[in-house]
Every structure is written in structure tokens, then in C-alpha cells.
C-alpha positions as CSV (number, residue, x, y, z in Angstrom):
1,M,25.0,36.8,9.1
2,S,26.1,33.5,10.2
3,S,25.8,30.3,8.0
4,V,23.2,28.9,10.4
5,T,21.0,32.0,10.0
6,S,21.5,31.9,6.3
7,S,20.5,28.2,6.1
8,W,17.4,28.8,8.1
9,R,16.3,31.5,5.9
10,Q,16.8,29.5,2.8
11,R,14.9,26.6,4.2
12,R,12.1,28.9,5.4
13,Q,11.9,30.5,1.8
14,A,11.8,27.1,0.2
15,A,8.9,26.1,2.5
16,R,6.9,29.3,1.7
17,T,7.5,28.6,-2.1
18,R,6.4,25.0,-1.8
19,R,3.3,25.9,0.1
20,A,2.4,28.7,-2.7
21,I,2.9,26.2,-5.4
22,D,0.7,23.6,-3.5
23,R,-2.0,26.2,-3.3
24,A,-1.7,27.0,-6.8
25,L,-2.1,23.6,-7.9
26,A,-5.0,22.9,-5.8
27,R,-6.8,25.8,-7.5
28,T,-6.1,24.8,-11.1
29,S,-9.0,24.2,-13.3
30,S,-7.5,21.9,-15.9
31,P,-4.8,19.3,-16.3
32,A,-3.0,21.6,-18.8
33,M,-2.6,24.3,-16.3
34,R,-1.5,21.9,-13.6
35,D,1.3,20.6,-16.0
36,D,2.3,24.2,-16.8
37,L,2.6,25.1,-13.0
38,L,4.5,21.7,-12.4
39,T,6.9,22.6,-15.1
40,L,7.6,26.2,-13.6
41,A,7.9,24.6,-10.1
42,N,10.4,22.1,-11.4
43,G,12.6,25.0,-12.5
44,S,12.5,26.5,-9.0
45,L,12.5,23.4,-6.7
46,P,13.5,20.5,-8.9
47,S,13.8,18.0,-6.1
48,M,10.5,18.8,-4.7
49,Y,7.9,18.5,-7.6
50,V,9.4,16.0,-10.1
51,R,6.6,13.6,-11.0
């Protein structure tokens, strides 16, 4: 597999993960749950969800 294909797949996976995290954050019912989700998200995508 070429490096271009590999990079594309990694970007697509990161985009799917970001969208899933955004959907989960939108559905949270409490600020504590939102904080927990952000903590988990920072572990997988630190540059995207640091607040």
C-alpha cells in the first residue's frame, strides 16, 4: 500500500472519530459527562479537542 493511500485512510479514520465524538458530546445530559468524554477524546485526538 502506498504512503498516499495510508495517509488518506488515517485522515478518514480521524474524521470519523471526530464526528463520533462530536455526536456523543451533543447527546450528553450533564457537564460531568461532557468533561469525561472530552478527557477520553483528548487521549485519542489531543490536537482536536483540547479546551
